N, C-alpha and C positions, 0 to 999 in steps of 0.2 A: 865584480864578484864580491869584493870586500863589502860593498854597499848592501848587497843582498844578504850576506851573512850577518851583518850588523843589524839589519831590520829584523831578521828572523830571531836573533838572539834577544832583541828588545821585546819581540812579540812573546817569547817564552818566559822572560824574566820579569817583566813589568807587572804591577799590580793595579787593580782598579782604584781610581781616586775619585770617581764620580759619586755624587749624592743624588738622592731622589729628585728628579726634575723631569727632563725629557728623554727621548730615545732616538736613535739613528738606525736605519736599516736600508738594505739594498741587496742587489743580486749581481754577480759577476759571471759574464759569459764570454765565450771565445768569439772574437770579432769576425772570424771567417766561417766557423761552423755553426754559430749560435748555440753551442752546447755549454752547459754549466761548467765551471772550473772549480775543482775541489782543492782545499788547502791553500787558498790565496791568502797571503798575510796582509792584514789591514791594521794600521797603527793610527790611533787618534791621539793627537798631542795638542796641548794648550799653546796658543799663540802668545799668551802673556807670560807663561813659564814653560819653556820647552822641556824641562826636566820631568814634567808631569805627563806620563804617557800610559796608554792602555792598548792592548792588542788582542785581536780575535783572528780566527781563520774561518774560511767559508766551509759550509757543510757540503754533502754530496750534491745537493741541489744548487750550489753556488751562492747560497744565501749567508748573510751575516747581519748581526745587529749589536749595538751598543745600548745598554739599558742604564737608566738612572744617571743621565749626563746633566751636570749642573749647567746653569745659564752662563754663556761665555762664547768667545771666539776660538775656533779650533781649525787645525789642519789635518786632513785625512790623506795618508799615503798608502797606496795600494800597489802591491809588488808580488810577482811570481816569476820563477826562473823561466827564461825563454820568452818573456813578454816585456813590452815597454811598460814602465811604471805609470801610474796615475796619481796626480796630486790635486786635491780640491780644498779650498777654504769654505768654511761653513760657520754659521752663527746659530747658537741654540738659545732659545728664549722660553724654555719651559713647555714646548709642544713637541709632538712626535714628528720626526723628519724622515720622509721616504725619498731616498735618492734614486729609486727605480732600478732599471737595468743599466749596468755599466759594462761596456765592451772593452776587452783587452786585446791588443794586437801583438803578433809575434815580433820579436826583436829581429832586426835585419841580420844580425850576427848569429850564425848558426853555431851552437855550442854542442858539439857531438859527444864529448865524453865527459860532461860535467854532471855531477849529481850532488844535491844538497841533502845532507842527513840532518834530521831534526827529531823532535820527540812529539808524539801525540799528547794533547791535553788528556791526562789519564782519567780524571773524574771531574764531575760537576755535581753540585748540590742544589736541588730545588726544595720546594716547601716540605714535601713528605717523601722525597725520593733522592737516593744516591745513585747516580748514573755513571757507569764505567765505560770508557771507550775500549772495546774488546781488542782492537788492533794494537793497543799500547802494551798488551800482556802476551808475550810470546809463548807458544805451545809447540808441542812436537807436531810433525806432519800427521795427518789423519787423527788427530786428537779429538776427543769428545768434549762436549760442553763442561762436564765434570772436571776435566783437567784445567780448563780456563777458570773456573770458579775457585779452585784451590789456590790460584795465584792472587786473588783479589784481597785487599786488606780488610780484615774483620770477617772474612768468610771462611767457615771450616766445613769440610766434607768428611763425614764419618766413614768407617769401613763399610757400613751397609748402604752408603749413598745418601743418608740423611744430611740436609743442609742447615748449618747454623749460621745466622748472621748476628754478629755482636751478642752472641750467647742465646739468641732466640731461634727457635726452629721455624724454618720456612714451611708454611702450612699449604701454600698453593702456588702453582707455576702457570704462567701464561706465555704464549708466543704471539707477539704483536697484539697483546691485549686480549687474546682468546684462549680458552681452555685447550690443553693439548693432552690428548688420551685421558679424559676426566681431569683430575686435579693432582694426580700423583707427580711430584716434581722429578723423581728418578727416571720416569719414562723418557722425559726430554733430555735430562742432563747426561744419561748414559747413551743416547742414541743420536742426538743432533750433533753434527760436526762443529767444532769450535770456529773454524774459519768462515762459517756461514753467519756468524753472529756480529752484528754491528755494535749493539749497546746491550749492557747488562744493567737492568734497573732494579734496585732494592727498594721496595715501596712499603711504608707503613700505611697500609690501606685502611680507609674508614669503612664503616658498615654501609650496606646498601641504602639504609634510610639517611645516614648522614650525607652520603654522596647526592642523594636526590633532593634533599631539603635544604642543604647548606647549613644545618644545625649540627655542630660537631659534638657527638655524644662521648668523646674521649676513648672509644673502643678502637682497637687496632689489631690487625693481623699482618704477619710478615708475608709479603707476596713478592715472588721473583718474576720479572717480565723480561723476556729476550726478544730483542727486535732484529729481524732478519735483514741482511744487506739487500740493497735495492737490486743488485745484479743477480741475486738468488731467487728473486720473485718473478722471474720470466721464464722458468722452465723447471728442471729437476735438479736436485742435488742430493748427496747422500753417499753411502758406502756399500759395497758388496765384498764379502770376505769368505774365503774357503781355506780351511787348514786341515792337515792330516799328519800324524806323528807316530812315534814308537808306542808300544804297548796298546795298539789299536785305538789311540786317542784321535778324535776328530772334532771339528767345529765349523759351523757355517752361520753366516750372519747377512742380513740384508736391512738397509735403512734407506728408504727412498722418500723424498719430500718434495712437494710442489706447493708454492706459495705465490699468491699475487696480492693485489691491494686488499681484497676482501676474502679471498679463497685460501683455505689451508687443506692440504690432503697428504696424509703420510701413510706409509706402509712399513711394518716391522716384521721381521721373521728371524727365527733363530732355532738351531738344532745342534746339540753338542752332547758329549759325555764327559765333560771336564768340570762338572759341578757349577755351572754358570746358569743360575736360575734368574727369572725376571718377574716374579709375581710374588709378593709378600705382604708384610705388615702395612705398608703405606697404602697399597691397594685397598685393603680392608678398612683402614682408617678413613680413606677418601669416601668409600661407599657408605660407611655407616655414620659419617658425620663426626668421627672421633669416638663414638660410643660403641666400640667393638664388643664389649662384654654382653650388651643386650642381645646381640645377634649370634655371637660365636661361642659364648660360654656354654658349657654342657648343662642340659636342663636339670639333671639330678646326679649328685655324686661327683667325685673328682674335683681336682683343683683347676684353676684357670690362670694362666700366666703368660706374659710376653717375654721371651728370652732373646738374648743376643749371644749365640754360640758360635765363637770363632768367626765373627763378622756376619753370620747368617742369622737374620731375625725370624723367629718362629713363634707361632701361637701354640703354647703348650697346654695340653689337657683338654683341648676343644674337640678332639676327634676329627677336626676338619683339616687343619694345616698342622697337625700335631707332629712335630719332629721330622717332617719330610726332608728338611735340608741338612741331614747328617749322612755320613758315609760317602758311598760312591753312587751317583745318580745321573741318569740321562734325561735331558729336558728338550721338549719341542714346543715352541711357542710362537705366536704371531698375532698380528692385530692390524686394524686399519682405523685411521682417525680422519674425520671430516668436519669442517666448519665453513660457513659462508654467510654473507649478510647482503641484503638487497634494500633498495629504496633510498630515499633522501635521508641523510643522517643515520643510515643503517637501521631503518625502521623495523625491519624483520631480520632476525639472526637465528640460524640453526647450527648446532654442532652435535656430533655423536661419535662414538667409538665402540669397537668391538675387539675384545682381547681373549685369547684362548691359550691354554698350555696343558701339556701332558708331561708327566714325570714318572719315572720308575727308579727305584734305588735299592741298593743292598748296603745295609749299615750294621755296624757293630758298635755297641755302646757299653763301656766299662765304667762302673760308678763305684767310688769309695765314699761312703756316706757315714757321717757322725750325727747321731741323734742324741739329744739330751733327754734322758728318762729320769724318773724319780730316784735321785741319789746315785746315778750311774751313767756311763756313756755306752750307748749301743752303736756298734760298728758293723756296717753292712757292706759286703762286696757283692755287686749285682752285675751280671754279664748278659747282654741281650743281643740277639741277631734279629734284624728287622728287614723284611721285604715289603716295600711299599709301592703303591700305584696311585696316581692322582690325576684327575682331569678337572679343569675348571673353565667356566665361560663367564665373561663379564661384559655387560652392555651399559653404555652410558648414553644419555641423550639430554639435550637442553635446547629449549626454544624460548626466544625472547621476542616480544612484540611491543613496539611503542607506537601506539595509534596516534598520539599527539605528544607535544613537548612536556605535558604534564603527567603522563601515565606510563607506567612500566608494568609489563606482565611477563612472568617467567614461569615455565613449566620445566620440571627436571625429574624424569623417571630413570631408575637404575635397576638392573637385574643381575644377580649372581646365581650361577648354577655350579654345584661342586659334587664330585664323586671321589671317594677316598676309600682305598682298602689297604689295611695294614695287617701283616702276619708276623707275630713275635714269638720267638723261641728263647726262653729265659731260664737262667739258673742263678741261685742266690744263696747266701749264708750270712747269718747275723750272730755276733758275739758281744756280750757285755764284758766291760773291763774287769768288773769284780767277780761276777758269777760264772763267766765262761760262756760256752756255746748256748745259743738261745734257739736257733732254728736253721733249717736249710730246706731247699726244695727246688721245684722246677714248674714251668708253666708254658702251655701253648695257647696262644690268644690270637684270634682272628676277628677283625672288626671291619664292617663296611658302613659307611656314612654317605647319606645323600641329603644335601642341604640346599634347597631352593630358597632364594630370598628376593623380595621385591620391595623397592622403596620409591615413593613418589612425593614430590613437593610442588605446590602451586602458590605463587606469590603475586599479589597485586599491590602496587604502590601508586598513590595519587597525590601529587602536589597541589595544594590549594592555590587559587589565583592570588595575585598581590602579595606573595610571600608570607601567607598566613599560616604556613606549616604544611603538614602532610598526614595522610592516613594510610596505613598499611594493613594488609591481611595476609596471613600465611597459613596454608594448610599442608600438612604432610602426614603420610601414612606408611607403615612398615609391616610387612607380612613375611614371617619366616616359618619354615617347617624344618625341623631337625629330626631326621630318621636315622636310627643306628640299630644294627643288628650285630651281635657278636657271639662267638663260641669261645668258652673259657673252660679249659681242661688244666687243672693244676694239682700238684702234690706238695703239701706242707707238713714237714716234720718239726714238732716242737718238743724241746728237752727241758724237763723240770723234775727235781727231786729224784734224780737217777732213772726216770722213766722217759718213754718216748711216746708222743701222741701224734698219730698220722691223720691228716685230713685231706680226703680226695674230693675235688670238685670237678663235676662234668656237667656244665649247664649251657643253655642257650637262652639268650635274652633279646628283647626288643625294647627300644626306648624311642618315644615320639614326643616332640615338643612343638606344639603349634601355637605361635604367638602372633598377636596383632596389636598394633599401637597406632592411635590416631591423635593428632595434635592440632589445635587451632590457636593462633596468636594474633592479636590485634594491637595496634599501637597508634596513638595520636600524639603528634609533636607540633608545638607552636611557639614561635618567637614571642617573647613578652616585651622586649625592647632590643636595643642594638647589641647588648651583652648577655642578657638573660633569655633562656628559653625553658620550656617545661614539656614533659611527656607523660602520658598516662597509657598503661599497658595492661592487657588482660591475656591470660593463657589457660587453656584447659587440655589435659591429656588423659586419654583413656587407654588402658592396657589390658589385654585379655590373654591369659596363657593357660593352655590345656596341656598338662604334662602327664605322661603315662609310662610306666616301666612294668614289663611282664617278664618273669624269669621262670624257666622250666628246667627240672632235673632230667637227666637221662634215665630211661626206662630200659634196662637190658633185655626184658622180656619181649617187648615190642620193637626194640631197636630204634626208639623215637624219643625225642625230647618232648614230654607231654605231662609230667608231674609238676604242677605249679608250686613255686616256693613263696609262701605267704610273706615271710619276712623281707623278700626282695621284690615284692610286687605291690604296687598301689597306684592311685590316680590323684592328681593334685590339680585343682581348678583354682586359678588365681585371678582376681579382678581388682585392679588398682585405678585410682583416679587422682588427679592432681590439678588443683586450681590456684592461680596466682594472680593477684592484683598488685600493680606496681605504680608508684608515683616518683618521678625524678625531676631534678632541676640541673640545668647546665649553665655554667658561666663561662664565657669565653672572652679573655683578655688579650692583650698584645702578645704576650709570651705564655701565659698560663691558661689552662682549661680545667675547669672543676666539673665533675659530674657526680652527683650524690643522689641517693634515693632510698626508698624503703619498699620492700615487697611483703605482702601478706600471703601466706601459703597455707592451703588446706590439703592434706594428704590423707587419703582413705585406702585401706587394704581390706579385702574381703576374700578369704580362701577356704576351701573345703577339701578334706582328705577322705578318700574312699579306699577301702581295702580290696583284696582280690575278688571278693564276691560282690562288690558294689555297695557295701554298707558304709554309711557316713561315719567316720571314726572321729570327726571333730571339725569345728568351725573356727576360723581365725578372723576376728574383726578388730581393726585398730584404726584409730584416727589421730592425726597430728595437726596442731595449729601453731604456726611460727611466724615471727616477724624477723625478716632477714634484711639487714643493712647492706649497702654497697657503696663504694667510693672509688672514683678514678681521678687521678690528677696527672695532667701532662704539661710539661714545659718544653718550649723550643725557642731559641733565640736566633739572631742573625749569625752568630758565630757557630752555628750547627751543633750546639750543645743541647741535648735532650734529657729529660728525666720522665719516667713513667711510673706512677704508683697505682696499684690496683688491689682493692680489698673486696672479697666476696664471702658471704655466708650462704650455706646451702644445706638442704636436708634431702637424703636419699633413702628410699625404702629398700629393705633387703631383697635380694634376687631370689628367683625361684629355686636356683641351685642351693642357696643357703637355707631356704625355708622347708623344702619338701622333706618329710621325715621318712626317707627310705634309704636303706643301706646300699652302697655300691662296693662290691667285692672283686672288682676286675683286677685289682692289685692285691695279691695275697698277704702282703706286709703292710698295706696302708688302706684301711677301710674307713669310709666316710659316710655320715648321714646328716641330713639337714635338721634344722632346729626351728620349729614353728613359733617359738617364743621370742625371737629376735626383735629388737626395737630399731627404729630408723637411725641412720648414721647422720650426725650433725658435723659439719665441716666448716673450718674457717681458713681462708687462704689469702696470704699477703705476698704480693710481689713488687719488686723495685727493679727498674732497669735504668741505666744512664749511659750515655754515649756522647762522645765528642769526636768530630772528624774534620780534618782540614784538608780540602781538595787541592790546595796549591802545593803542598808537600807530602800528601798521602799519609799523614800521621793520624792515628786513631787511638782512642782509649775508651773502653766501655766495660761494663760490669752488670752483674745481675744478682739478685737476692730473692729467694723464694722460701717462704715458711708456711707449712700446712699443719694445722692442729685439729684432731678429730675427738669427738665424744660419741660414746656408744659405736665405736668402730668394731669391725669384725675381726675377732681373734679366734684362736683355736684352743679347745680343751682336749688334751691328748692323754690317753691312757694306754698302758702296755700290758700285753699278755704274752709272755714268752717271746718277746721281740716283735709282736704284731701290734701295730698302732691302730687304735680306734679314735677317729678324729670328729669332733663335733664343734660347729661354729658357735661362738658366744660374743656377747657385747663386752667390750672393754673401754676404759677411759684413758685419756692422756697420751694416745699415740700421736706422734709428730715426726716430721722430717724437715730438714733444712738443707737447701742447696745454695751455693754462692760461687761466684767466679769473676775473674777480671781478665781482660785481654788488652794487650798494647802492641802496636805495630808501627813501623816506620821504614823508609828507605834509608840506605847508608850513603856515605860520601862516595863509595865505590859504585860507579854506575851499573845498574842492573841488579844490585843486591838489595833484597827486601827481607826485613827481619820482623818476626811476630812472636810474641811471648804470651803465655797464659798461665792461669792457676785456677783449679776447681777444688771445691770443698763440699763435702756431704756428710751429714750426720742424721741418725735415725734412732728413734726410741719406740720400741713395740713391746706389747704385753701379750703373753699367752699364759695358759695354765697346763702344768704337767702333773697328771695325777691329782688334780684339784689344788695344787700349789702353784702360787704365782711365780712366774719367771719373767724378768724384764731383760730384753736384749738391747744393748746399745751398740751402735755401729758407727764408726768414724773412718772417713776416707779423705785424703788430700793428695793432690798431684799436680805438679808443674809440667808445662810442655813448651817446647820451642819449635818454630817452623820458619826455616830460612829457604829462600830461593834466589838463584843467581842465573841471569840470562844474559847472554851476549848475542843480540839480534836472534837470528834463527839457527845459528851455527852450534851454540853450546847452551844447554840448559841443565841445571842442577838443582836439586832440593834436598833438604834434610829435615826430618820430623823426629822429635824425641819426646817421649812421655814416660813419667814415673809416677806410680801411685802407691801410697802406703795405706793399708787397711787394717783396722783393729776392730775385733768383734768380742764383746764379753757379755756374760749372762750373770744374773744375780743368784741363780741356783747354786748351792754349794758344790755340786759335782761338776759344774761347768769348768771348762778349760778356756782361758782367754786365747783367742786366736789372732796372730799378727802375721801378715804376709805383705810382700812386695810384688807389684806387676810392672814390667817394663815393655815398652813397644817403641822401636826405633826403626826408621826408614831412610834410606839413601837412594835417590834417583839421579841417574846421569844419562844424558843424551848428547852425542857429539857427531857432527857431520865433518869428518876429517878430510874427506875427498867429496868433490861436488857429486851430489846424488847418491852418496853412500854414507850411511849413518849407523853408528853403533849405540845400543841402549842397554842399560842395566838397572835393575831394581834390587836392592838388598834389604830384606826386612829381618829385624831381630825381635824375637819375642822371648821374654824371660820372666821367671817368677821364683820366689823363695818363700818358705814357710808353709807350703802345702803338704798334703799327705805324701808319703814316700811313693816315688814313681809317677807322681802328678805335678812335679815342678817343671814348668817349661824352661828350656834354654836352647833355642834352635835358630839357625839362620836360613831364610828362604831366599835364594838367589835365582832371579829370572833375568836372562840376558839374551841378546840376539843382535843381528846385523840386518839392516834394510837397504835394499837397492831400489831407487826410484827410476821408473821408466816412463815413456810417453808423456814427457812434460810433467812428470810427478803425478800423473793420473793413476799409474799402476805402481804398487809396491810389492816387491818380492822379498820375503823375510824368512830367515832361518833363526829359530829361537829355541831356548831351553827353559824348562819349568823346573824349579827345585833342583838346580844343578848340583847342589851339595848333598842332595838326598837326605834332607833333615826334616821335611815338613811333618808337623805334628798338630793335632787338634785336641787341645786340653782346655777345659773351662772350669771355672769355680762358681757355684751358685750358693749364695748365703741367704738363708731364711731366718725366722725368728729363733728356732730351736734346732736348726739343721744346717750342716755344712756338707755340700756335695761336690766332690771332684769328679769331673767326667772326662773320659778320653774317648775319642771317636776314630774310626778308621778314615783315611784320607788319601787323596791322590799324592803320589810321590813322583819321583824324577821321570820326566819324558821330554823328548825333543820333537819339534814339528816344523813343517814348512807351510807357509801361508801365502796366499795371493790375495791382495786387496785391490779393488778397483774403485776409484773415486768418481762418483757420478757428478758431472759438471755440465750437463747439457742444458745451459741456460738459454733464454731466448735471445733474439738479435739485439745488439747493444750498439746504438748509434752515437753514444757518447764518445768524445774524443779522449783518447788516452795520451797523456803528456809524458813522454819518457824522460823528459828533462827534470821532472819534479818527483824525486824519489824520497819517500818518507819511511824510515825504518822504526 
């Protein structure tokens, strides 16, 4: 027994002493059943110096290998609890040695009650991948992958489910290397069970061209790949849950997954009235390739923003997903995902998914707004009740064909269909600090939107024989139609000079935006020698947008909306084209890679404006010629230290929203019109990322720096008339923002305790004009955070997260008041199985703030707790839980813009108790592998 323990300790504690030379590999099987044996300890020791040792363990297939073994004589010792040991002498002379299949036979002594406790190798580092052993990180029973990710060093999961790895956002997730429900990471991390995962791989993925040609262009994206355990690939696994509680709260959920070597099939379903939605920003980003604005921004009037309100990400002002995640809402959603491959080397592969959701909600939004006007502060109190209904359908499809080893062909179409109806009942009042009451009023506003969108991409890549480079061609097209109808009935009372002016609006309007975009890109890459390569690229984009807004006044005589409003009606036809020619060079050294180049870009804009009777009111013709440099530098050494530097210059034409000269009066207090005189935006972006990670002790340190400088950026020119803002976009220079942060993590001397620390910094400089006077807004934010976790096997799990942010905002305008406030977010998680199959859990969240408007400072504790009883060999979990037990849940958010500070309070779910039943699907296929009860690894 002592011998086996000593060998296992040596296996866990020794470090590799080998240098680049040869390798040794083999496979261990049971001598009786011929089945592979997992976690067999193999120690390789030098016969010349027995103090030099290195150890490995076999994988699930019973395989092991020693790499980079220097020339010499060695002894291999193979041991596993319950088996006779094997010892072999071997000589290495610079060649790869295969020991083949080695059989282990049971020890004659039966050890009935002996178990050996050891530790999994927690992580390994490959060239572009950090791979974590999922079983080394304990999670609660029935936990999702998201809970597993939160325990990995260097990985952060935000409240909305977005994943950050060493400060960089994960842009794509795959399961066993295949897309899962498109590319949205949250769909997998929130629905796949943690105990189905074998490995979590964090990959700095190269571009498709770099993978195919072997020419490293220095470009990377963060990809998270989950590998499924072998025993989960032979049947079905997942979870089914049904819950009901007080105050008529209910929830139901289904996640069923089937995987094998090539096939993936998954079903998701959800229905609840507890504000648990599953379709948001990342879905849109995945569909649009990250360019959400081109698809979902309103075609005329209104603002466009992406907000995180109390952990709920919404696309604001689009009329598509605008603020549907506020208040109390009910959600029904579901989808299916399928992928498969056929032929030798997966010659043909298909994947597709369909996802749909329906939601309805009742929300109340109370806003306290501070606007900086000319020489004064305008304060507005706005109260809105919203009734919303939304239904959406998303289709993803991808086909890959590899006719030979040199050719890759990919087809990827996507479709989104969306219907949204919002009914708002609103009351408001505005007052100036110096002159008193400015206005008050009310509004009834009903809007219906229908937005079908289609996207398609076709890519062909051909590698040239004899490693002479590659040629690629990429075609894609997008077609979107935004249809919006609304009824606007409002009363606005304005107070000035002792008098009152009343404005009644009773209008019906229709807005249609039909846009088409076509792009073709070609690239030729060729090695010049062993270290240098070059590429030439050409791209052409054509964009066609037809935008029309028709507005009608109510005619009381006919009881119809039929009198056209000329100032709120026009047609805008926009034709843009973009041509880019680029030349680049790549140097690939031992540790460093340099990619630098220059793009020549021609941008053409041609637009026509027609009034309500079809008369051409003006033509906009602009052309831009620019030389745009780019530089990427990457460093990575054997010590797993990396540095990535990226600089890009770009030019972007103004959007139709900003160009179309038609007023939008759907908000009585905030009216906006486009500006056809806008120039193109010039942007310079520099990012630096560094990372160091030690897999033998799980220490890591990383950081990031991002600086963005813009010329001819889009700002606002704001004028006031008795508290009503009229906003016009204008070009401004010198806008910039800077983000930086660093993260450090390590395990402690106390077994099971991991500690992570971080610091984030943000500053922003933006320019606007208020009544033609320049106002510069400077924003500064800094915040440290800590994340500790403590796990004692599966019995006790605890975690603590603490975040503090200090924000300061000031304006150069004389009337501006500097704003300073603190935000706090603290979380404590506890889970303890004090009796076998009986576990208690508790989550305590504290949210606090100071320095906001009266009544809008957060300081509440959200306590969720419960007790779980496991039945039927832990397949069934019966739970009694409470949500917001302290009855303090509050939803308050602060939104800071250039000349506006808005504190918002939403109605929210408060205390309720519920009983839930969860069934764990574990109907896997027949498993003939031998289970060895004597070898237990925790």
